[in-house]
C-alpha positions as CSV (number, residue, x, y, z in Angstrom):
1,M,-84.7,-99.8,135.3
2,T,-88.0,-98.1,134.6
3,L,-87.8,-96.1,131.3
4,T,-90.3,-93.7,129.7
5,R,-91.4,-94.2,126.2
6,Q,-89.2,-92.5,123.6
7,R,-91.0,-89.8,121.6
8,P,-90.9,-90.3,117.8
9,A,-88.5,-88.0,115.8
10,V,-90.3,-85.7,113.4
11,L,-87.4,-84.1,111.5
12,L,-84.7,-85.2,109.0
13,L,-81.5,-87.1,109.8
14,A,-78.2,-85.3,109.5
15,L,-76.1,-88.4,108.7
16,S,-72.9,-86.6,108.3
17,L,-72.9,-85.2,111.9
18,V,-73.8,-88.5,113.6
19,A,-71.2,-90.5,111.5
20,A,-68.5,-88.0,112.5
21,L,-68.9,-88.9,116.2
22,G,-67.9,-92.6,116.0
23,T,-66.3,-95.2,113.8
24,A,-69.6,-96.4,112.2
25,P,-70.9,-94.7,109.1
26,A,-74.4,-94.2,110.4
27,P,-76.3,-93.8,113.6
28,A,-76.5,-96.8,115.9
29,A,-79.7,-98.7,116.0
30,G,-82.0,-97.2,118.5
31,A,-80.5,-93.8,118.5
32,Q,-82.7,-90.8,117.8
33,P,-81.9,-88.9,114.6
34,V,-80.3,-85.5,114.7
35,P,-82.4,-83.1,112.5
36,V,-81.2,-80.5,110.0
37,P,-81.7,-77.2,111.8
38,I,-85.1,-75.8,110.9
39,S,-84.5,-72.2,112.0
40,A,-81.7,-69.8,112.6
41,D,-82.1,-70.0,116.4
42,T,-81.6,-73.8,116.8
43,F,-78.3,-74.9,118.4
44,T,-76.6,-78.2,118.1
45,L,-74.4,-79.4,121.0
46,T,-72.2,-82.4,121.2
47,I,-71.5,-83.7,124.7
48,L,-68.5,-86.0,125.0
49,H,-68.1,-87.7,128.4
50,N,-66.7,-90.5,130.5
51,N,-66.6,-91.4,134.2
52,D,-64.9,-93.5,136.8
53,G,-61.4,-93.4,135.3
54,E,-60.1,-94.6,138.7
55,S,-56.4,-94.4,137.9
56,K,-56.6,-97.1,135.3
57,L,-53.8,-95.2,133.5
58,L,-51.7,-98.1,132.3
59,P,-52.8,-100.4,129.5
60,D,-53.8,-103.9,130.5
61,E,-54.9,-105.9,127.5
62,D,-55.8,-109.0,129.6
63,A,-58.1,-107.0,131.8
64,G,-59.5,-104.9,128.9
65,F,-58.2,-101.5,129.9
66,P,-56.7,-99.6,126.9
67,G,-54.9,-97.1,129.1
68,V,-55.3,-93.3,129.4
69,A,-52.9,-92.4,126.5
70,R,-55.2,-94.2,124.0
71,F,-58.2,-92.7,125.7
72,A,-56.8,-89.2,125.4
73,A,-55.9,-89.7,121.8
74,Q,-59.4,-90.9,120.9
75,M,-61.1,-88.1,123.0
76,K,-59.1,-85.4,121.2
77,A,-59.9,-86.9,117.8
78,M,-63.7,-87.0,118.6
79,Q,-63.5,-83.4,119.9
80,A,-61.9,-82.2,116.7
81,T,-64.3,-84.1,114.5
82,A,-67.4,-82.8,116.4
83,A,-66.0,-79.2,116.3
84,A,-65.5,-79.4,112.6
85,T,-69.2,-79.9,112.0
86,G,-69.8,-76.4,113.4
87,S,-71.6,-77.6,116.5
88,G,-70.9,-76.6,120.1
89,V,-68.8,-79.2,122.0
90,V,-68.4,-79.8,125.7
91,T,-66.4,-82.5,127.3
92,L,-67.3,-83.6,130.8
93,T,-66.7,-86.4,133.4
94,S,-68.9,-87.4,136.3
95,G,-66.3,-88.3,138.9
96,D,-64.1,-90.9,140.5
97,N,-61.2,-89.5,138.5
98,F,-58.6,-91.3,140.5
99,L,-58.5,-94.3,142.9
100,A,-56.1,-95.6,145.5
101,S,-53.8,-98.0,143.6
102,Q,-50.2,-98.7,142.8
103,E,-50.4,-96.0,140.1
104,L,-51.7,-93.4,142.6
105,N,-49.2,-94.3,145.2
106,V,-46.4,-93.9,142.7
107,S,-47.8,-90.4,142.0
108,L,-48.1,-89.5,145.7
109,A,-44.5,-90.5,146.3
110,R,-43.1,-88.0,143.7
111,D,-43.1,-84.2,143.6
112,G,-45.3,-82.2,141.4
113,A,-48.6,-83.0,139.8
114,L,-50.2,-86.4,140.1
115,Y,-49.9,-88.6,137.0
116,D,-53.7,-88.6,136.8
117,S,-53.8,-84.8,136.6
118,I,-51.1,-84.7,133.9
119,A,-52.9,-87.3,131.8
120,L,-56.3,-85.6,131.9
121,S,-55.1,-82.0,131.6
122,G,-56.6,-80.1,128.6
123,L,-59.3,-82.7,128.0
124,Y,-62.3,-81.4,129.9
125,D,-64.5,-78.3,130.2
126,A,-65.6,-79.3,133.6
127,M,-65.2,-82.3,136.0
128,A,-67.4,-83.6,138.7
129,L,-66.0,-85.1,142.0
130,G,-66.8,-88.6,143.0
131,N,-66.5,-90.5,146.3
132,H,-63.1,-92.0,145.4
133,D,-61.7,-88.5,144.7
134,F,-61.9,-88.0,148.5
135,D,-60.5,-91.4,149.6
136,P,-56.9,-90.2,150.5
137,G,-58.2,-87.1,152.2
138,P,-58.8,-83.4,151.2
139,E,-55.1,-82.7,150.8
140,V,-54.8,-85.2,147.9
141,T,-58.1,-84.0,146.4
142,A,-56.7,-80.5,146.3
143,R,-53.4,-81.7,144.9
144,F,-55.2,-83.5,142.1
145,I,-57.2,-80.4,141.2
146,E,-54.1,-78.1,141.4
147,G,-52.2,-80.4,139.1
148,F,-54.3,-79.5,136.0
149,D,-52.6,-77.3,133.4
150,P,-54.6,-75.5,132.1
151,A,-56.9,-75.2,135.1
152,V,-60.3,-76.8,134.9
153,T,-63.3,-76.3,137.2
154,F,-64.4,-79.1,139.4
155,L,-68.1,-79.3,140.4
156,S,-70.2,-80.4,143.4
157,A,-73.3,-78.4,144.2
158,N,-74.2,-80.3,147.3
159,A,-70.8,-80.1,149.1
160,D,-69.7,-77.4,151.5
161,F,-65.9,-77.2,151.6
162,S,-65.6,-74.3,154.1
163,G,-64.4,-76.7,156.8
164,E,-61.4,-77.8,154.7
165,P,-59.0,-74.8,154.1
166,V,-57.2,-76.4,151.2
167,L,-60.4,-77.0,149.4
168,Q,-62.1,-73.8,150.3
169,A,-59.1,-72.0,148.8
170,L,-59.9,-73.7,145.5
171,V,-63.5,-72.5,145.9
172,D,-62.3,-69.0,146.4
173,S,-60.2,-69.2,143.3
174,G,-63.0,-70.6,141.2
175,R,-61.5,-74.0,140.6
176,L,-64.1,-75.7,142.7
177,A,-67.7,-74.7,142.4
178,A,-71.3,-75.8,142.4
179,S,-71.7,-75.1,138.7
180,T,-70.0,-73.4,135.8
181,V,-70.9,-71.9,132.4
182,V,-69.1,-73.1,129.3
183,E,-69.1,-70.9,126.2
184,T,-69.2,-73.0,123.0
185,G,-70.5,-72.4,119.6
186,G,-71.6,-68.9,120.6
187,Q,-73.9,-70.2,123.3
188,Q,-73.7,-70.7,127.1
189,V,-74.1,-74.2,128.5
190,G,-74.5,-74.5,132.3
191,V,-72.9,-77.5,134.0
192,I,-73.9,-78.5,137.6
193,G,-72.1,-81.1,139.7
194,A,-73.4,-83.4,142.5
195,V,-71.9,-86.1,144.6
196,T,-73.4,-89.1,146.5
197,P,-75.0,-88.2,149.9
198,Q,-73.3,-91.3,151.3
199,L,-69.9,-89.6,150.8
200,R,-69.0,-89.4,154.5
201,N,-69.9,-93.1,155.0
202,I,-67.9,-94.5,152.1
203,S,-65.0,-92.1,151.8
204,S,-62.8,-89.7,153.8
205,P,-63.9,-86.2,153.1
206,R,-63.2,-85.2,156.7
207,N,-64.9,-81.8,157.3
208,V,-66.6,-81.6,153.9
209,V,-70.4,-81.3,154.6
210,I,-72.8,-83.0,152.2
211,S,-76.3,-81.8,151.7
212,D,-79.4,-83.1,149.9
213,V,-78.7,-83.7,146.2
214,L,-82.2,-82.7,144.9
215,A,-82.4,-79.4,146.7
216,A,-78.9,-78.4,145.7
217,V,-79.3,-79.2,142.0
218,R,-82.7,-77.6,141.9
219,A,-81.3,-74.4,143.5
220,E,-78.4,-74.3,141.1
221,A,-80.6,-74.9,138.0
222,E,-82.9,-72.1,139.1
223,R,-79.9,-69.8,139.6
224,L,-78.5,-70.5,136.1
225,T,-81.9,-70.2,134.5
226,A,-82.3,-66.8,136.2
227,Q,-79.0,-65.7,134.6
228,G,-80.4,-66.6,131.2
229,V,-78.7,-70.0,130.8
230,N,-81.3,-72.3,129.2
231,K,-79.1,-75.3,128.3
232,I,-78.1,-77.2,131.5
233,V,-76.2,-80.4,132.0
234,L,-75.9,-82.3,135.4
235,V,-72.8,-84.3,136.0
236,S,-73.6,-86.4,139.1
237,H,-71.9,-89.2,140.9
238,L,-74.6,-91.0,142.8
239,Q,-73.1,-94.5,142.6
240,D,-75.8,-96.1,140.4
241,V,-77.5,-94.9,137.2
242,N,-80.8,-95.8,138.8
243,E,-80.2,-93.1,141.4
244,E,-79.9,-90.5,138.6
245,V,-83.1,-92.0,137.0
246,A,-85.0,-91.5,140.2
247,L,-83.6,-88.0,140.7
248,V,-84.7,-86.8,137.3
249,G,-88.4,-87.3,138.1
250,D,-88.2,-84.5,140.7
251,L,-86.1,-82.1,138.6
252,A,-87.0,-79.4,136.2
253,G,-84.8,-77.2,134.0
254,V,-82.0,-79.8,133.6
255,D,-81.7,-80.9,130.0
256,V,-79.1,-83.8,130.2
257,V,-77.8,-85.9,133.1
258,I,-74.5,-87.7,133.0
259,A,-74.4,-90.4,135.7
260,G,-71.3,-91.8,137.5
261,G,-70.2,-94.3,140.1
262,G,-72.1,-97.4,138.9
263,D,-69.9,-98.6,136.1
264,D,-73.1,-98.9,134.2
265,L,-73.3,-99.7,130.5
266,L,-75.8,-97.9,128.3
267,R,-75.5,-99.0,124.7
268,N,-77.4,-99.3,121.5
269,E,-77.2,-102.1,119.0
270,G,-74.0,-101.6,117.0
271,D,-72.2,-99.4,119.5
272,S,-68.6,-100.4,120.1
273,C,-68.5,-99.9,123.9
274,M,-68.2,-103.4,125.4
275,P,-70.3,-105.0,122.7
276,D,-70.3,-108.4,124.3
277,D,-71.8,-107.1,127.6
278,E,-75.5,-106.8,128.4
279,P,-76.4,-103.1,128.7
280,A,-78.5,-101.7,131.5
281,G,-80.5,-99.7,129.0
282,P,-80.2,-97.7,125.7
283,Y,-77.9,-94.8,125.1
284,P,-79.4,-92.4,125.9
285,T,-82.1,-93.5,128.4
286,L,-85.0,-91.1,128.4
287,V,-86.6,-90.3,131.8
288,A,-89.5,-87.8,132.3
289,D,-88.7,-84.9,134.6
290,S,-91.3,-83.3,137.0
291,T,-92.8,-81.4,134.0
292,G,-93.1,-84.5,131.8
293,T,-90.2,-83.5,129.6
294,D,-88.0,-86.3,128.5
295,V,-84.4,-85.9,129.8
296,P,-81.6,-88.0,128.3
297,V,-79.6,-89.9,131.0
298,I,-76.2,-91.1,129.9
299,T,-73.2,-92.8,131.5
300,A,-70.3,-95.1,130.5
301,P,-68.3,-98.0,132.0
302,G,-65.1,-96.8,133.8
303,G,-61.4,-97.4,133.4
304,Y,-61.1,-95.3,130.2
305,R,-62.7,-98.1,128.2
306,C,-65.5,-96.0,126.6
307,I,-66.5,-92.5,125.5
308,G,-70.1,-91.4,125.3
309,A,-71.1,-89.0,122.5
310,L,-74.6,-87.4,122.7
311,T,-75.6,-84.8,120.2
312,V,-78.7,-82.7,121.1
313,V,-80.4,-79.9,119.1
314,F,-82.0,-77.1,121.1
315,D,-84.6,-74.6,119.9
316,G,-84.3,-71.0,120.7
317,D,-85.9,-71.4,124.1
318,G,-83.5,-74.1,125.2
319,N,-85.8,-77.1,124.6
320,I,-84.3,-80.3,123.2
321,V,-86.0,-80.9,119.8
322,S,-83.9,-84.0,118.9
323,H,-81.0,-86.0,119.9
324,A,-78.7,-88.9,118.9
325,G,-76.0,-90.8,120.6
326,R,-73.7,-93.7,120.8
327,S,-71.3,-95.3,123.3
328,T,-67.9,-95.7,121.7
329,G,-65.2,-98.2,122.9
330,V,-61.6,-97.1,123.1
331,G,-59.7,-99.7,121.1
332,F,-56.2,-101.1,121.6
333,D,-55.6,-100.2,117.9
334,V,-55.8,-96.5,118.8
335,A,-52.3,-94.8,118.7
336,P,-51.5,-93.5,122.2
337,D,-51.3,-89.7,122.6
338,P,-47.6,-89.0,122.4
339,A,-47.4,-86.5,125.2
340,V,-49.4,-88.7,127.6
341,Q,-47.3,-91.7,126.6
342,A,-44.0,-89.9,127.3
343,D,-45.0,-87.9,130.4
344,V,-47.3,-90.5,132.1
345,I,-47.3,-94.0,130.8
346,E,-43.5,-94.6,130.4
347,P,-42.3,-93.3,133.8
348,L,-45.3,-94.8,135.6
349,A,-44.9,-98.2,134.0
350,A,-41.2,-98.3,135.0
351,A,-42.0,-97.4,138.6
352,V,-44.8,-100.0,138.8
353,A,-42.6,-102.7,137.3
354,E,-40.0,-102.1,140.0
355,I,-42.7,-102.7,142.7
356,D,-44.0,-105.8,140.9
357,A,-40.5,-107.3,140.9
358,D,-40.1,-107.1,144.6
359,V,-40.9,-110.7,145.8
360,I,-41.8,-110.8,149.6
361,G,-43.0,-114.4,149.9
362,T,-44.6,-117.4,148.3
363,S,-48.1,-118.8,148.6
364,E,-48.9,-122.6,148.4
365,V,-52.5,-121.8,147.6
366,D,-54.6,-119.5,145.3
367,L,-55.7,-116.5,147.3
368,D,-59.2,-115.3,146.6
369,G,-59.7,-111.6,146.6
370,R,-62.6,-111.4,144.2
371,R,-64.9,-108.5,145.0
372,A,-68.1,-110.7,145.0
373,M,-66.4,-113.1,147.4
374,V,-64.8,-110.8,150.0
375,R,-68.1,-108.9,150.2
376,T,-70.3,-111.9,150.9
377,G,-68.2,-114.4,152.9
378,A,-64.9,-115.4,154.3
379,T,-62.0,-116.0,151.9
380,N,-58.4,-117.1,152.5
381,Q,-57.1,-113.7,151.2
382,G,-59.6,-111.9,153.5
383,N,-58.5,-114.1,156.4
384,L,-54.8,-113.3,155.6
385,H,-55.5,-109.6,155.6
386,A,-57.5,-109.6,158.9
387,D,-54.7,-111.7,160.5
388,A,-52.2,-109.1,159.4
389,L,-54.1,-106.4,161.2
390,R,-54.3,-108.4,164.4
391,A,-50.6,-109.4,164.2
392,T,-49.5,-105.8,163.6
393,A,-51.5,-104.6,166.6
394,A,-50.1,-107.4,168.8
395,N,-46.5,-106.7,167.6
396,L,-46.8,-103.0,168.5
397,A,-48.8,-103.3,171.7
398,A,-45.8,-102.8,174.0
399,E,-44.4,-99.9,172.0
400,F,-47.7,-98.0,172.0
401,G,-48.9,-99.1,175.4
402,T,-52.0,-100.7,174.1
403,P,-53.6,-104.0,175.1
404,A,-53.1,-107.0,172.7
405,P,-56.0,-107.3,170.3
406,D,-58.6,-110.0,170.8
407,V,-60.0,-109.6,167.3
408,A,-59.4,-107.8,164.0
409,I,-61.8,-106.8,161.2
410,Q,-61.0,-105.7,157.6
411,N,-64.0,-104.6,155.5
412,G,-64.4,-106.3,152.2
413,G,-64.6,-102.9,150.5
414,G,-61.0,-102.1,151.4
415,I,-59.8,-105.2,149.5
416,R,-59.4,-104.0,145.9
417,N,-57.5,-106.5,143.8
418,D,-60.8,-108.2,142.6
419,A,-58.9,-111.3,141.5
420,V,-57.6,-114.7,142.5
421,I,-53.8,-114.5,143.0
422,P,-52.4,-117.8,141.8
423,A,-50.2,-119.9,144.0
424,G,-46.6,-118.9,143.6
425,P,-44.5,-115.7,144.3
426,I,-46.2,-112.8,146.2
427,T,-44.8,-109.4,145.4
428,A,-45.0,-106.0,147.1
429,G,-47.1,-105.0,144.0
430,D,-49.7,-107.7,145.0
431,T,-50.1,-106.1,148.5
432,W,-50.6,-102.7,146.8
433,D,-53.2,-104.2,144.5
434,I,-55.0,-105.7,147.6
435,A,-54.7,-102.7,149.9
436,P,-54.2,-99.4,147.9
437,F,-56.0,-97.0,150.2
438,R,-54.4,-94.7,152.8
439,N,-55.9,-96.7,155.7
440,F,-53.9,-97.1,158.9
441,V,-54.1,-99.8,161.5
442,V,-55.7,-98.8,164.8
443,V,-56.6,-100.6,168.0
444,G,-59.1,-99.8,170.7
445,E,-61.6,-101.3,173.2
446,V,-65.1,-101.9,172.1
447,S,-68.0,-102.9,174.3
448,R,-69.7,-106.3,173.5
449,E,-72.9,-104.5,172.7
450,T,-71.2,-102.2,170.2
451,F,-69.3,-105.2,168.7
452,H,-72.7,-107.0,168.2
453,V,-74.1,-103.9,166.5
454,L,-71.0,-103.7,164.3
455,L,-71.5,-107.2,163.0
456,E,-75.2,-106.6,162.4
457,Q,-74.2,-103.6,160.3
458,A,-71.5,-105.6,158.5
459,A,-74.0,-108.3,157.5
460,D,-76.9,-106.0,156.6
461,R,-76.5,-106.1,152.8
462,I,-76.5,-109.9,152.4
463,P,-77.3,-111.3,149.9
464,G,-76.0,-108.2,148.2
465,A,-72.2,-107.6,148.0
466,G,-71.8,-104.7,150.4
467,G,-68.3,-103.2,151.1
468,Q,-69.0,-103.3,154.8
469,F,-69.0,-107.1,154.9
470,P,-66.2,-108.2,157.3
471,Q,-63.1,-110.3,156.9
472,V,-62.3,-111.4,160.5
473,S,-59.5,-112.7,162.7
474,G,-59.5,-113.9,166.3
475,F,-63.1,-115.0,166.4
476,T,-65.9,-116.8,164.5
477,F,-69.4,-115.8,164.0
478,S,-72.6,-117.2,162.4
479,Y,-75.5,-115.3,161.0
480,D,-78.9,-115.9,159.6
481,P,-79.2,-114.3,156.2
482,T,-83.0,-114.7,156.2
483,A,-83.5,-112.7,159.4
484,P,-84.3,-109.0,159.4
485,A,-81.3,-106.8,158.5
486,R,-80.2,-103.7,160.3
487,D,-81.7,-100.6,158.7
488,T,-79.3,-97.7,158.8
489,D,-79.7,-94.1,157.5
490,R,-76.7,-94.4,155.1
491,A,-77.4,-91.0,153.4
492,G,-77.4,-89.2,156.8
493,D,-75.6,-89.8,160.1
494,C,-75.7,-93.6,160.1
495,S,-78.3,-93.6,162.8
496,L,-80.8,-96.4,163.1
497,A,-83.6,-95.9,160.6
498,G,-85.7,-98.9,161.3
499,N,-85.1,-102.5,162.3
500,P,-82.0,-102.9,164.6
501,G,-81.2,-106.2,162.9
502,S,-81.3,-109.8,164.2
503,R,-79.0,-111.7,161.9
504,I,-76.0,-112.3,164.2
505,R,-76.6,-115.6,166.1
506,E,-73.2,-116.7,167.6
507,V,-69.9,-114.8,168.2
508,T,-67.1,-116.7,169.8
509,L,-63.5,-115.6,170.4
510,D,-60.7,-118.1,169.5
511,D,-60.1,-118.8,173.2
512,G,-63.7,-120.0,173.5
513,T,-65.1,-116.8,175.1
514,A,-68.7,-116.3,174.1
515,I,-69.7,-112.8,173.0
516,V,-73.1,-113.5,171.5
517,R,-75.2,-116.6,172.1
518,D,-78.4,-117.3,170.3
519,G,-78.6,-113.7,169.2
520,A,-78.1,-112.2,172.6
521,V,-75.0,-110.5,174.0
522,V,-73.3,-112.4,176.8
523,A,-72.3,-110.1,179.7
524,G,-68.7,-109.4,180.1
525,G,-65.8,-107.1,179.5
526,P,-64.9,-105.2,176.3
527,V,-63.3,-106.6,173.2
528,V,-60.0,-105.2,172.0
529,L,-60.4,-104.6,168.3
530,A,-57.7,-104.0,165.6
531,T,-59.1,-102.5,162.4
532,I,-58.4,-99.6,160.0
533,D,-59.0,-95.9,160.7
534,F,-61.6,-95.7,158.0
535,L,-63.9,-98.0,159.9
536,A,-62.8,-96.5,163.3
537,N,-64.0,-93.1,162.1
538,G,-67.5,-94.5,161.2
539,G,-66.8,-95.5,157.6
540,D,-69.4,-98.0,156.2
541,C,-71.6,-96.9,159.1
542,Y,-69.6,-99.0,161.6
543,P,-70.7,-97.8,165.1
544,L,-67.1,-96.8,166.1
545,A,-67.0,-93.1,165.7
546,G,-66.4,-91.4,169.1
547,I,-64.6,-94.5,170.5
548,E,-60.9,-93.9,171.3
549,F,-58.5,-95.8,169.0
550,T,-54.8,-95.6,168.9
551,K,-53.3,-95.2,165.5
552,L,-50.2,-97.4,165.1
553,G,-48.5,-95.6,162.3
554,V,-48.6,-98.6,159.9
555,S,-50.8,-98.6,156.8
556,Y,-52.9,-101.6,156.1
557,Q,-50.8,-102.4,153.0
558,Q,-47.6,-102.3,155.1
559,A,-49.3,-104.5,157.7
560,L,-50.1,-107.1,155.0
561,A,-46.6,-107.0,153.5
562,N,-44.9,-107.2,156.9
563,Y,-47.1,-110.1,158.0
564,I,-46.3,-112.1,154.9
565,A,-42.6,-111.4,154.9
566,E,-41.9,-111.4,158.7
567,D,-44.7,-113.1,160.7
568,L,-45.2,-115.9,158.2
569,G,-41.5,-116.0,157.2
570,G,-42.5,-115.5,153.6
571,R,-44.6,-118.6,153.3
572,I,-48.4,-118.7,153.1
573,T,-49.5,-122.3,153.6
574,A,-52.5,-124.1,152.4
575,A,-53.1,-125.5,155.9
576,A,-53.3,-122.0,157.4
577,Y,-55.2,-120.4,154.5
578,P,-57.2,-123.1,152.7
579,V,-59.3,-122.4,149.7
580,G,-62.7,-121.3,150.7
581,G,-61.5,-119.9,154.0
582,D,-61.6,-121.8,157.3
583,A,-65.2,-121.4,158.6
584,R,-64.6,-118.2,160.4
585,I,-67.9,-117.0,159.1
586,T,-70.9,-119.3,158.7
587,T,-74.6,-119.0,158.0
588,A,-77.0,-120.3,160.6
589,E,-80.4,-120.5,159.1
590,P,-83.1,-121.6,161.6
591,E,-84.3,-125.1,161.7
592,P,-87.7,-125.5,159.9
593,V,-90.7,-125.5,162.2
594,T,-92.9,-128.6,161.8
595,V,-96.2,-129.7,163.1
596,T,-97.7,-133.2,163.4
597,V,-101.2,-133.6,162.0
598,R,-103.8,-134.4,164.7
599,P,-107.4,-135.6,164.4
600,G,-109.6,-132.9,163.0
601,D,-106.8,-130.9,161.4
602,S,-107.0,-129.4,158.0
603,L,-104.6,-127.1,156.1
604,W,-107.0,-124.2,156.8
605,R,-107.0,-125.0,160.6
606,L,-103.2,-125.4,160.6
607,A,-102.8,-122.1,158.9
608,S,-105.2,-120.4,161.2
609,R,-103.6,-121.8,164.3
610,H,-99.9,-121.3,163.3
611,L,-99.8,-118.6,160.7
612,G,-102.6,-116.3,162.0
613,S,-104.9,-116.8,159.0
614,G,-106.6,-119.8,157.5
615,Q,-106.3,-118.1,154.1
616,R,-102.6,-118.9,154.2
617,W,-103.3,-122.7,153.8
618,R,-101.8,-122.7,150.3
619,E,-98.4,-121.7,151.7
620,I,-98.4,-124.9,153.7
621,F,-99.6,-127.0,150.8
622,D,-97.0,-125.6,148.4
623,L,-94.2,-126.1,150.9
624,N,-95.0,-129.8,151.6
625,R,-96.4,-131.1,148.4
626,S,-93.0,-132.7,147.4
627,W,-92.3,-134.2,150.8
628,V,-92.4,-138.0,151.1
629,Q,-94.1,-138.9,154.4
630,A,-93.1,-141.8,156.7
631,D,-95.9,-143.9,155.1
632,G,-94.4,-143.3,151.7
633,R,-97.2,-141.1,150.6
634,T,-97.1,-137.4,149.5
635,L,-99.5,-134.5,149.9
636,R,-101.3,-134.2,146.6
637,D,-104.8,-133.1,147.5
638,P,-105.1,-130.0,149.8
639,N,-108.3,-131.5,151.2
640,L,-106.6,-134.8,152.2
641,I,-104.0,-134.8,155.0
642,L,-103.5,-137.9,157.2
643,I,-103.1,-138.1,161.0
644,G,-99.4,-138.5,161.9
645,W,-98.1,-136.7,158.8
646,V,-95.3,-134.1,159.7
647,L,-95.8,-130.8,157.8
648,E,-93.3,-127.9,157.6
649,L,-94.6,-124.4,158.3
650,P,-93.4,-121.4,156.3
651,A,-90.7,-119.2,157.8
652,G,-92.0,-116.5,160.1
């Protein structure tokens, strides 16, 4: 992360105010001091915030999640303490307020407000929307918003909701807006929201139209400023704090930015938020805007583990003259909020326990569903899930009049348990942990050319862990991770933005049919693909939107549970699902290119002949200096190479 130099403080430290915001008696190391007001028109504002709660409502001490009841109790205590100092106080969140999970599915199965809405009611002055807030579709987004009592305004300046009546109705009532103005401490604070431009490609907003973040935020900041609001906070959900850092450089008139979506840790020495983890930067991180003004950027890890507290002092013109902040952990020693405990935690825990007790099978082998693994290679849990999709489509083919599937693909991003399930009983709860989204199994015919492009798209983030990486059934494929990746316009319509990709080398169906050989599509008929509707609708930029798929009426969680209990007879064997997968996906890096030294050769001449420039001789030298040649000698002197030596040439 590129940070700007922090300007020195020039005023006195108000120790009592900073100490009131956390458990420590003095400001954290690295925090800027909050000055004693120097004139009558200064205004002190405390911003309390979090992000990415993601339905981590229940406490889980092993995983480090304290639960929303403890979070609510600590947030209310910090609000009261900050208000007692006489400062203005706003409480904000920057999105991903809920997430597909056992907890959310229990909520969806009951009448009334979602448990997430009940737990968070009364805590916030405004809330941004994140990508996961659209995952189950606009109706659930609306239900979540409508469940707040008292009502709170949700924000997203770069989203047009007119194509979704249930959301547009909330716009019309003022519960969903581009921005809002919060009255606190006798002053007006403007709050603008923004969501990632990748929303359509990674979630299910249906007819919600997303526009450019920068233009939308600029326009809203100018509108608020014209109304006389000179203290403005942006709550944005751009998926990575570096995105907000980049955005700030083009903004003006925004005083503080709260980032969301990246689970990023900003922390100072002595702060209690995840003290054993390495922070991405200080809290706050200062970034110069387009006018050269330093803007504090703040964020917090998700799952109700931390609360950020930033106190800023404004002069009469709305300029920040000083600031101080810390990131505070929510401890397991905090007494849970009684109302949230009674109304959310207790009934939800009972319902989840019932699901977890429903054993549907046994596994002989540990099943690997770790995020970093299912997004970079084949795993046995990924294979199991892909096989479940293919089996479901095959079992229902006659009923729906569809052809039996040749292949199946489950994207790694749809596998959410992020854990190794130990050998032993498998419960219905495990399948919900693995497959919590409202994804349904679909089947359709895909041309070989489209299937090839799909796999190029699926492998484009390697070596990064992209959610589009496939777990597969019914075929094997190999790819070259060193070859050029497909370049897609992810912030737009998923169109080709550059290189078409040349990573996929071989694709072979289980019956031996070749689909791709040596990087080229083999002529032939279409492939019958079973997958999930998220991908069939173009999610993760899979090139499937517009192709006719048949929805089979079975969720991908149901497919997995049914496959384990019925198709496998309740037994997952080590032979069928070995640790490390079964070579369905392999890498195929090209063989090194070598050259035999001939009379008159030099490293310069070899580089000129094979690499296009003699000046690249050092690349050949560095690559071969550790090789032992057939005569037992090694290349030590770049001016001395021997006839008959075999030298490797650099890739490309």
